[in-house]
Structures are given as C-alpha cells and as structure tokens.
N, C-alpha and C positions, 0 to 999 in steps of 0.2 A: 697336509690334509687334501683329500680329493675335492675337486670342485663339483658343484651340483650337477652339471651336465654329465660328467663322467660317471657319477653315482647312478644317475637315471639310466644311462646307456648300459652300464654294467648290470643293473637289475633286470633290464629288458633282455639282455643276452642270457643271463642265468636262468630266467624263466623259460627261455626257448631251448636251453642246452639239453635237458633230459629228453625232450621230444626228438630233437635232432640226433641224439646219441642212439636212439632206437633204430634209426635208419641204417646204422652200421652194425647192428647185432648179427652175430654168426652163430649157427648151431652146428657144432662139430662133433662127429662120432668117430672115435679112433681107438682101435684095439678093444672094442666093446665098451668104451667109456663115452658117455654122452656129455659134452661140455656145453652148457647153455649160456654161459656168461662171458663169451668172447666177442670181440668186435673187430671188424675190418678197419684198415688204416684210412681208407678214403673211398668215396663213391662219386661218380658222375651220373647225371640223369639224361645225357644227350646221346648215349650209345657209344661214346669214345672209351678207349681203355682206361681203367682206373686201378685202384689199389684195394678192391673189395676182397681181401684175403688177410690172413693174420701175419703181421710183421712183429716179431718179438720186440725189436727196438722201439718202434712207435708205441706199442702197447705198454712197455715198461716205463718209458718216459712219461706217457700220459698218466700211468698209475701213480708215479711219484707226485703228480699234481692233484689227481682226483681222490686218491686213497680209497679205492673201491675194493674191499676185501674179497668179495665173491669173484670179481673179475680177476684179481691177482691169483686167487687159488686155482682157477681154471687155467690161467695162462701158465702158471708154474707146473701144473699137471701136464698140459700139452707139451711144454718144453722138455720135461723129464721123459715123456713117452717117445719123443722124436730125437732125443739127444744122440749125438754122433757115436757110432760104435767102431767104425773103421776109417780107413783113408780112401777117399773117393775123388779122383781128379775131375770127375764130371760135375759134382755138386759142391766141392770144397769141403766135404765132410772130414772130420777128424775125431778121434776118440774123445768123448766128453764135451764136444763143442755144442753150443746151442744154436738153433736154426735162425736164419735170417728172415725168410718168408715161407709160409706154408699155405698152399702148395707152392713149390718153386716153379719158376718159368724158365724156359730154355731160350738163351740168346746166343745165336751162332751155334757153336758146338759145346757150350757149357750151360749148366743150370745154376740158378741162384739160391737153391735151398739153404746152403750153409755159407753163403758169401758174406760173412760178417766177422770182424775181429772183436767188436764191442759187446756183442750179445751175451757172451759167456760171463764177463765181469758184471754186466747188468743183471744177469740171472742171480748171481750171488748177492748183489746189492738189494734186489727185489725180495729175496728170501728174508733178509734182515728187516726190511721195511714191513713186510707182511707179518712177521712174528711180533714186531713192535705194535702193530695195529690190533692183532688178534690173540696173541699168546698161544697160538695153535701149535704147540710143540709136538702133539701127536702126529699131525700131518707132516711136520718136519722129519719125525722119526721114520715115517714111511718112505722118505726120499733121501735118506742119508747117503746111499750109494751114488745117486745122481749128483748130489752136492760135492761129494768127494771127487767124482770124475771131472766135474767142472773146475774145481780148484786145481787138479792135476793138469788139466788142459791149459789153464792160465799160466801155471808155473812152466810148462813146456815151451811157452812162447817168450819167456823171460831170458834175456842174455845181456850181461853187463848192466843189470838192473833196469833194463829198458824192455818194455812189452812190445815185441815185434810181430809184424804180419809178414807172411811169406807163402805164396801158393805151393811151394815145395813141401810144406807141412802136410798137404793133402795129396802129395805125389803129382802135382800139376805144375804147369809152366805159367799159367795165368788164371784169372777168375773170369766169370761171366761179366762181372761189374768192374768198373774202372778203379773204384776204391771200395773198401769194405767197412766203412763206418758211415756216419749219417750223410756224408757228401758222396754218395755212391756213384754220382755222375762223373767223378774225377775231380782233380785238384788243379787249378790254374798254376802255371809255373813249370809244367812238364809237357812235352810234346803230346798232343792229343789228350791231355789231362791224365795220362797213364803214368803211374809211379814206377820207379826202378826198385824192385824188391831186393832185399828186405826193406820194410818201411815201418815207421811208427808214427802215431798221431798224438799230438800234445793232449788233446781232450781225452783220448782213450787211455793214455798214460795215467791221467788223474782218475779215470774210472777204475783202472786196475788197482790203484792205491786204495780206493774206497772198497773195492771187492775183497781185497785181503783183510781189511779191517772188519768188514761185514762177516766174512768167514771166521775170523778170530772170535768175534762175539758169539757166533753160533757154536764154535768149538768149546766155549766156556760152559755150555749146557749139554752138548751132545758129543759123542765120539764120532768124529768124521775123518779120522785117519791122519790128521795134522794137529799139532798142538797150537794153542792160542799164541804162544811165544814165537813159534816158527812163522806163523802167518803175519804177526805184527812185524817181525824182522823183514819179511818181504815188503810189507807196506812201507816201512821206513826207508829201505833201500831204493824203492821206486820213487818215493817222494824226493829223496836226495838227488836222484838222476833228473827228475823234473826241474829242480832248482838249478842244478849244476851243469847239466848237459843240454837241456832244452832251452832254458832262458838265454837270450842273447843280450848281453849287457851293452853292447854298442848300439843296437837298434832299440833297446829297452822294450822288448816284446818277446813273446813266444812265437816260434814258427808254427805254421799249421801242421807240418809234417817234417819228418826226417827220412830220407830214402837213400838209395845207393849213391846218389849224386850230391847229397848234403841236405841242408835245411831249406825248406820251402816257405817263403813268407808270402802267402796268398792273402788277398783282402777279404777274409772271412771273419765271422763273429765268434769263432770257436772258443776263444779264451774267456768270453763272457759267461760261459757255462761252468768254468772250473770251480768257482766257489761252492757250488752245490755239492761237489764230490770231496771237498777238502775241509779240514777243520780250521778254526781260528788259531793262528799261530803257525800254521804249516808253511806259509810263504813270508819271506822278509817284507818289511814295510815298504821298501823301495819298489818291490815288484807289485805289491798291492796298489801303491800310488800310481804306477804306470798303467796298470790294468784299468783303474778308474778313468784315467785320462784317455785310454783307448776307447772306453765305452762311449765317450762323447763323440767319437767319429761316426758312430752308428745311429745316433739319435735322430729322430724325425718328430714332427708333431703327432705322429701316430705310432709311437713306440720305437722299436729298434729294427734296423735293417739286418739282414743276414750277410749282405755284401757291403763293403765299406764305401762310404761316400768320398768324393774327392775333396770336398770342402769341409774343413774342421769347424765344429760348432762349439759354442760355449757349453761347458758341462753343467747339467742340471741334476737335480736329485734323481738317483737311479730308480727308486721305486715309483716316483711320480711319472717319470718318463715311460716306464714299463706299462703303467695303467692306461696310458694314452691310446694304446692299440684298440681299446674298446670303442673309441670314437671313430676309428676307421672302419671297424667291423660293421657297425650299424649302418654305414653308408651303402653296403652291398646287398644285392638281392639274396645272396647266399652268405650270410655273415660268418659262418663257420667253414669257409672255403680253405683249400690247402695252403694258400698264401695270399697275402695282399700285395699288389703292385703299387708302389708309392710314386706319385708324380710330384716332384719337388717344385715344378713351376706353378702348378695349380694347387699344390698342397692338398691333394686328394688321393683316395685309394680306390682301386678296383679289384675284384676278386680274381684269383688265378688258380689254375690246376683243378683239383677235384672240387665238386660243389659242397661236399661235406667231408671234413677231415677230423679224425679222432683227436689229434693233438691240439687242434684249434678249439674244439669243445672243451678239452681238458684245461687248456689255458684260461678260458673264460671261467670255468668252475673254480680253478685255483685262485684267480684274481678276486673272485667273489669271496672266497674264504679268507684271503689275505686282507681284504678291505675292512674286515671286522677289527683288525689290529693296527691298520695303517692310519 
C-alpha cells in the first residue's frame, strides 16, 4: 500500500500533468496532413538547446504509459509518412525504417533523422497497443503497406536470431549518434563510448520479440504479407537467443550490448525494462530471480537510478520503490524535468536537463493510473 505522503504527492503531480503536457504540444503539417496531437520530447525555458521536436522513441514509450489514442494515431501517421524509402548514409535511412527524431539535426557530417534501431520495433508494438485501445482497424487498413515495410526492415536486421544494428545497412560507416537506442550518448565500456559494429542491445532484442508478436496479432486480422505463424516463429527464435546468447550465467546478468568485441556489461538499468516487452514464462525462474536482485542495486528513496550505485541495497517491493519517484519530483521547481539528479548523502533530488519532459509527465500519469490497483 502507498503511504499517505506519496498518495498526496502523486495527486498533486497528476493535477499538474495535463497543463504541463500542453507546453510540449506540436502542430505538424506534412504532405498536406495537419497533425495536431503530437508532442515534443522536452523543452527548456532558459534559451538553451532542448528536445522540442518529435522523437518517435520518446513518444511511443510515453504512449505505452499514457494510453492517449489521439496522440498515438497522429504519431503513427507521422511515422508512416516519414518512413524510410531508400538507403541514405547521411541520415541512416533504410527502407521501412521508422524515424528517430523529426526534424533531424546535423552533427558533424551526419544527420540524426533515422539514427535508431529500436523505433521500427516500437512502431509495430504501438500499432498493436493502439488497436487494443480503439479497435480502429479501418485506420490499420490504410497503413498495411507501412506495417509490412516495417516488418521487413526488422527481419532484414536479424542474423542468427539476433536483431543487429550496423551503419552499413544505410551504406554508412558510422552514425551521427554514438548509439542508436535510448542511450544514444554511447555506452560505457568502449573507447569514446562508441560501439564496434555490428552491435545488438539486450533491451532492443526484447523489443524485437514483442514487435514480432504484435505483428502476428495484426496478421490474424489483416493481410500484411506475413503469416501469423511466420512472425511467431521469428519471435520464438529471438526469445531463444535472448536467453541462450545474451544471458551470462557466470555473471548472472544480461549485458547492455554485444558488439564486434563481445559483451558489454555497463552499469545501466536496461534490464529493468525487459518485463514490459516479454510474457510471463518467457524467462526461466533463475533469470527472473537474478533480475529482481539486480533491481535492488538501482533503488533509492526516490525510485530507480538509470546508472548503477556502487553500494548494494536491501531489496524492497518493486512497485513501492517505483512510486517513490513522486516524492522526489515534488521537491523540484520543475517536477516534470528530463531527469532527477539524486544526492545520496543528503537523500535529495534536483532537476536536470529539460524543464519539462514528455516521459516524465507520462510517468506521473501512469503511476496515477496504477495507484488505483496498487
């Protein structure tokens, strides 16, 4: 059960969330289509660079928490309109690929428009989620070609049942970003945090499993060029690789990534996200037990860290620990900031990054909805 202080803080945040969300609203017109229900990833109000443009990953992950059908419909529309058509070494574009950020920005001699390996699986997962919320199969029927192209793009990245990233797929030698999933600033463990391609990420491998399952469910209702059985077969094979090739039995953990030099065991919280994309029974009990134990390494009095602490903590209830973040958020002038910086000595939090961030708002809304059943 939640304590009274946490309940009060969560109520306060929820009441503020819709007003703060409006500060991120974007009005996008593309190919003659006006999309009024899109949101930027983050904004600052001090004039410094921010993320006030559309990031597919940030939006999709926020939608899994918020379940906003109008937002999802416009995001899926935008993604289908921008979907990759050819191979472009400047932007990382590939046929069927879903964009990273729109508009893209140029870093050095490369652009970030398609610098993402996870967005295409997330696109397929979001389609299934949207259809579950709305039963809007007519809209799905209008986008069957885009769904088919996305599935093909994911399949084209699979080798030995592992979902691989490689700039060579877009005829490039490197990307604008150091990594092409949610840790796009790079991964500790490699020089300059730059991967040796081809590379794969444990979290994205699980997302690809979910993507094939989502596509299979859609294929049960619509003709998308792949049978449900074929798509389930891909899902099973990728799940098998996750358990047999990614899991390290000696370390009793998953690596953050596998690249040309081997497994990378960086101190990140990625594996805490895996259960969302997998089903009960997918992972053996010994792996589940180890993941719960790993979760204790990231616990603080204000929720979970994204980087591992040096000192191990006693494991508490997972849900109760997650709800604690609201008590840190209300301490800040901008409670929905991009991240919270936790000070273990003072056991306090300060805001970091953008003043308002989409995923932070979505997190508060999601916790509010979960609080009704927790």
